[in-house]
Steps between C-alpha positions, in 0.01 A plus 500: 500500500729759336713228342192308388375812318844549347476148359153578355641815335776295341245248374276770347795655318665183384210258448232738375693786339816321380724753675793364699552675835746488786368487854683715758496714809519882496777677687426693819485822296262349240259320735151624582533780759406369841508135393738227611595389148383511138531227241488551126489336159717677243468460122750578221396727216699383194450812288655731756731258677353609834313329781162592631320432824211263421326474837575529871374348823569658839529355852376788717555315823313655793605859436175625352288288732665674798463838333126454437429274801394198295496234764324180610486279807715192452442144638652604829256793524785749446473799269716440191572713194424368155773405259428654159611460142428710194501396135328562171547413138438822304457628147880531493486128402327593173769762430777244560325256265480764222868608555618139476278370224416822305651562158438867413271403206 
């Protein structure tokens, strides 16, 4: 699911906002704390020559489910912990659009 969402982010940026992005995976130091891994789309800001994080999606694994006892009974009637993801497209997207397509006028 995390990679599916990453593809949706890329589509929003490139197909709807005309902003090319690069899909990638955050380093261990950059990933969501407590998660297994974090993926990202990164955009280039031509006026500054810098990159900016466009959106992230996180595979949380079972870490938080175990911490908060989020469980279910599986087909074999055994208690199992849920696998969780976290994602969200935020107002940062609007800011990236303005940075890329704005003209200071």
